[in-house]
N, C-alpha and C positions, 0 to 999 in steps of 0.2 A: 509535433503538431500533426493531427490527422489530416490527410490530404482531402481536397474537396471532391465531391461527386454530385453532379447537378441533377435536379429534378427533371430537367428537360429530357433526360434519357428515358424516363418512364413517367409521362405526364399523368396527372390524376384522371384525366378523361379516359385513359387507357386501362383503368382498373378493371380487371376481368371479373365478371360475375356480380357486379354491383350496378344497380340501377340508380340514377340520380334524377332529381326533379328541381325545377326552378323554385326558389323560395326567397323570403325576405326576413330581415331581422331589424328590430327597433334600433335606431341610431345610425343606420347605413341605408342610403336611398337606393343603392343599386342591387341588382339581383345576385343571388348566390346559388351555388349548386349544393343540394342537400342529399345526404346519403343516410341509410340505416345500415350500420356495419355490425354483423353478428360477432359476438365475443365469447360465445360458449359453444360447446360441441353440438348441442341440440338445435341451436338457432333461435331459441326462445328469448334470449337476451340480446338486444341490439342497441348500439349507441347512436345518438344523433350526431352527425358530423356536417358542419357547414363549411363550404369552401368558397373563398373569394378568388376566382381564377386570375392568374397573372394576365395583365392586359396584353403583354407582348409575347405570350406563349410559354412563359416559365423557363427562363434561361438559367436560373439559379435554384438552389435547393429551396423547398418550401419552408415557411415559418409556421410552426404550430403555436397557438395561443393557449396558455394554461391559466385557468382562473384561480382565484384565491378562496378565502373562507377559513377552513374548508367548508364547502357548501354552496359556493357561487358557481353559476353556469358560465362556461366559455361563450355561449351564444349571447349572454347578456353584455359581453364586451365588444359587440359588433361596432359600437361607436368609436372604438380605438382605430378602426380601419381608416377613419378620416385623417388621423394624424400620420398613419403609415401608408398613405396613398402612393407616395413615390416608390416606396419599397414594393408595393403591390404591382408595379409595372412589370417587374421581372420575376416575381415570386408568387406562387400560390400562397394564400394565407388560410390556415386550417384551424377551425375551432371545434374541439371535441368536448361535448358534454359528458363528463364522467358518470359512471353508474350512480343512480340516485340523485342526479343533479339536472336541473333545467329540463330539456326535452328528452332526457334519457331516464324516463320514469322517476320523476322527482320524489324523493323520500322526505316530504316536508312536514309530516306529522300534523297536518291541519293548521299549522301556524301561518297566518296571513299577515297583512300589514298591521293588524292590531295585536300587539303582544300583551298578555296579562301583566298588570302593574305589580302584582304580588309574585315574588319568587316562588312561594309555596304553590300558587295556582299554576305557574309556569311548569314547575317540576311535576306537578300532578298530571298535567296534560302530556308531558314528556313520558312519564311512567306508563300511562295508558297506551301511548303509541308503541312503546317498547314491548309491552305485553301482547299487543295485537299484531306485531310484525313478524312473529315466528323467528326463523333463523336469520332473517335479513340483517339485523344490526350486527351480527357476528361475522358477516362475510365481507363487509365494506371496509377497506383499508387502502393505504397507499400502494402496497405491493400489487393489489388487484388493479388499481388505477393505472399504474405504470405498465403492467402486463397488457392491459386493455389498449393502452396507447400504442404499444408495439404492435398489437394485432391490427389496429387501424392503419398504422404506417405500412404494414405489409399488404393489407387489403387494397390500399390506394395505389400500390405499386411504387411508392417512393423508396429511393435508396437512402442516402443520408439526409437528415432533416436538421433544421435549427429550431430551437425552442425559445419562445418568449414566455417568461413566467412573471406573474405579479403577486406579491405577498405570499400566501401559502402556495401559490403556483410555482414560486421559486423553489420551495421544498420539493415539490413534485418533479421539477426539472432536474434538480440536483440528484434525486434518487434515480431518475431515468439515466442520468449520466453514469451513475455507479453501476447500474444493472445492464444497460445496453450501450456501452461506449462505442461499439463499432457502427452503430446506426446514427451517431450524432456528429454533426458538423460543428456547431457552435451554440453558445448560450447567451441570451440577454436576460438578466435578472434584475427586476425593478422592485425595490422594497424587500431586501434579501432576508429570508428566514433560513439560515444555515441548518444543516441536518442536526448538529449537536447543540443548537441554541434553544433554550426554553422560551419561545416567543410569547407564550401566553402570560408570562410574567411581564406585564406591560405597564404597570403603574409608574415605575421610575422613568420609562421612556416617555410616557404621557406628561409627567411632571416636567421633564426637561424641555419638551416641546412647548408647554405652557410658559415656562420661564423665558424661553427664546422669544415667544410672542410678547411677553411682558417687556422685555428689553427693547424689541423693535417698536413697541407702542411708546415707550418713554422717549424715543428718539424722533418721534413724529409729532409735529406741533399740534395737530388736531387731536390725535389720540391721547397725548400727554394731558390734555385738558380734562380727561375723565378721572384723573387722580388715581388713588390706590384701589383700582377696581379688583385687583387680585385679592386683597384682603376682604373686600366686599364679597367676592365669590366664596372664600373660605367661610365667612360668617353665614352666608346664605345656606351653604350645604350643611354646616354644623347645627343650624337652628331651624331647618326646614320642618314645618309643622303639618299635622294632618289637615288642618284647615286650608293651608296654602296648597297642599297636594290636591284637595277636592276642588278648589276654586281656580286652579291654574287654567288659563284659557286654551281652548282647543285651537291649534294653529290654523284650522280651515274655517271654523265658524265664529271664533271669538268668544263663544259661550264656555261655561265650565266644562272641562273634559269629562267624558263619560267614564273613563278610567282615571283614577287619581294618579297624578304624576309624582311618584315617590322619589326619594332622594337619589336612589341608585339610577333611576331613569334620567334625572336632571344631570347628575355627574357624568353619566354615559353620553348624554347629548353634547356636553362640553368636550369630552374626550373625542367623540366622533367628529366634531367640528374641526378639531386640530388636524384631521386627515387632509383637509382641503384648505389651502391658504385663503381662498376667497371666503369660505365660511368662517375661518378663524378670525378674519379681519372684522367680523361683526361682533365678536365676543365682548371686547371692552365696552362698547356702547350698550349692548344688551344687558350685561351684568350691572353696569352703572344704573341703567333704568330700573332693573329689578330691585336694586337696593333702595329705590324710591317708591317701590310698590307697583311699578308699571311692568308687568310680566309679558306684555305683548311681543317685544323684540326677542326675548328669550324663547317664547313659544314658537316664534317664526323659525328659530334655529332648530328646534325639535321637529318642526314640519319639514325642514329640508331633508331629513333622514327618516321620515316616517315609513318609507317603503323598504328600508334596508333589511329588516327582519324577514319580510316576505320574500326577499330575493335570495335568502339562504334556505337551503333544504336542511332543516334542523336534524332530521334523522341521520343524514350523511355527516353533518357537522359533528354531532356527538359521537358517532361511531369512530370517526377518525381522531377527534380531539381527545376523547377519553382513553383510547388505546395507545396513542402516539405522543401525546403531550402531558395530559394530566397524570398519567401513570408514573411519570418521573419528576413530578413536582410535589413537594411536601409542605407541611405547615410552616416550617422554618424558612423555606424559600419565599413563601407568600408574605410572611411577616417582614422579612428583610427587604423585599421589593416594594412593599406598600408603605413602609414607614416614611412619614413626612411628605406624603403626596396628597394631592387634592382628591384623588379618587379612591385611595386606600385599597381595600380588597373588593370594592363594589363591582369591578369588571370580572375578576376571576371567580368571585363567589358563585356566579351563575353557573359556571362550569363545575366547580366543586360540588354544589348541590345537585346539578343535573347528572353528573357521572355516578352519583350514588344510586340513581334509579335507572341508569343505563349501563349495566354491567357487561363489559366486553373484555376479552383477554388482551393483555398488553402486547403491543407490537413494537418491540425495541428495534432500533436501527443498529447495524454493524458500524464500526468505525470507518469513516469514509477513506477510500484509497486514492492515491494521487492520480489525477487525470490531467492531460495536457491539451484538452480542447480550448480554443479561444473563448474567453468569457468576458462579457461586458456587464459590469455591476453598475447599478444606478441607485442613488440614495438621496434623500432630502435631509438637511440638517435638523428640520423641525418635524420629523416623522415620529408620531406618538406610539409606534409599535415596532418598527424595524429600523432603528437609527443606524447611521453609517458605521458605527463601531462594530456592529455585527458582521458586516462585510469585511471590515478591516482586520478583525481579530479571529474569525472562525473559518477562514477559507485559505489557509496557508498551503493546503494540499492542491491548490489550483495555481500553478506557477505562471500560466499564460493568461493573466487577467489585467483588465483596465477598469478603473473605478471613476465614474462621473458623480460628483457631489453637487447638488443644487442648493445654494445658500438660501435658507428660509423655505425650502421645499418641504411639502408634507409627504403623504403616503401615495406613491405612484407618480412618477414624473415623466413618463415616456411621451406624453403629448405636449409638454411645455417647451416653449421657446425653440431653441435649436436642437433639442434632444432627438426628435425624429430624424433629423439629418445626420446626427452623429451615429444613431443606430444603423442607418442605411450605410454610412461609410464603413462602419465596423463589419457589417455582414458582407459587404463587397470586398473588403480588404482586411480581414481579421488580424493579419500579422502587422499591420501598420499602426503606429502610435497615433492616437487621435489628438487633434488640437482642440482642447475643450475651453479655450479662452472665451468663447461665445456664451458660456454659462453665466458669466458675470453680468450679462444683459438681462437675465431673468430676475425680476424683482417681485417682492410681495405685492399683492393687490392693495389698493388704497384702503385705509381703515374707514369703517362706517362712521360718519360724523353726526348723523341724526336720523330721523324717521325716514328720510328720503334717500339715504345711502351715503356714499362718499361725498366730500366737499368738492365743489367745482374748482378747478385751477383758475387763478385770476388771469384775465386777458392780458397779453403782453402790451406794454405801453409803447407808443410811438415817440421816440426821443424828442422830435420837434414839438409835438403837442404837449409832452410832459414839461418842457421848458417853459411854455406859455402859461401852464396851469400850476407851476410850482409854488407860487405864493399868492397872497391876496391881491386882488386887483385894486386899482385906485378907488377909494371911497368905500371899500369893503373891509370888514374886520376879519382877521384870521381866526381859525378855530383849531383846537387841539386835534392832532391826528391820532390821538388815542381815545377819542370819545366813542368810537364805534368800530365794530369788526375785529376787535383784538381778542375776544374770547372764543375758544374753539367751538362752543355751542352755537355761536352766532354766524358761523360761515354759511354762505349760501350752499345748499345741498341740492343734488339733483341726480336723477338716474336710479335705477333699481340696484339693490345690493347684488354684488357678484355671487 
């Protein structure tokens, strides 16, 4: 195991030649220190770096936050600081927007919150972006990102650092571990995308997550009342018509959507809802209603994720995805992965077609070499893209690892239940075995019961009062206790969907 070296020896504030200013980021109410760190010889290219300074002066190595996608900005993950507040007492938390992402000259190709419903129109816009971008699409890759991260570490005066990676950020962290092992203290990897795993083959993982949701629903008295909603979903996707696509209600206005909601968008919304257990809990009700012709609940689920495309810098996404993932996936892989799944090839088709108009050279990875840094792996059993088996089967070269598995957890679980405390314990004492028994207390959110959200739990009865009201009073006739309230659809509902 590599010995520790603390950031307090060279605090971020002592970074020479770098000016910082106070700034803020959505999701975090406190001020941050913001830097522009040059990452090329001319100084023309600089990355945006946001630092949440340690409250108590930085007695431990800093934690760098690596975003996913590829194409998400680390600065968009500022809300994660709320869950990591205890950790921030003794550590700087550093968010670096990689080249082409977020505040580091986002390479977004003009895609905003409204994505074209036609794959043909989407790829046409992507092709125009590629043609107009010169050499830029050819220069963006993970090697550049990792090298830039190392430049930032040196510029900020940090010695060894720890990395938190989420989703694709775990891939970036694992590559940094391969290429700059002496600069690394430990890794926290949430939603693990191992170097050798073809994570864009996600149909089977999504299907497994949906089946786990189906099983959990069958065991819930409210949700079980919706019947065979899974078959209804399959029927809906198989028979989705142009008329339904045109008349699908806009989640924000309720009127017919300006962009027709095609089948791939509908299936994609279901898949995306599986990322978040709170959103997944709405699916059985929404699908059941859609089967009756009421599309409003399903439209609401689309609305939950309306801004996700705009949060991804598509030029960055395709430069990395086409060179590092799609170059090693063939038609046979896709057919095998998509067979018997609700989404089929509808997720990966966007990348298959997009990479045809985004020609970049392949960037293959070398076989990973053994590394003995302490590694904390975090997975959710219902993760629709990076299931626990990826961490279990693809990281044998990391002997010093611990794996937290959240039952029913979706994609990214670092902010759930006791997981933030376990992360803190790991970083403070990485050689100590964690007691993860508290994970059993993390439950799925309640299923949506109706238009107003989950069913309210019944009020507990007072034994004395219960005994007085147990039977009919003198002169009164008794009634059947099955005359009302037994059907799931009739439970009193309240509160907003989670």
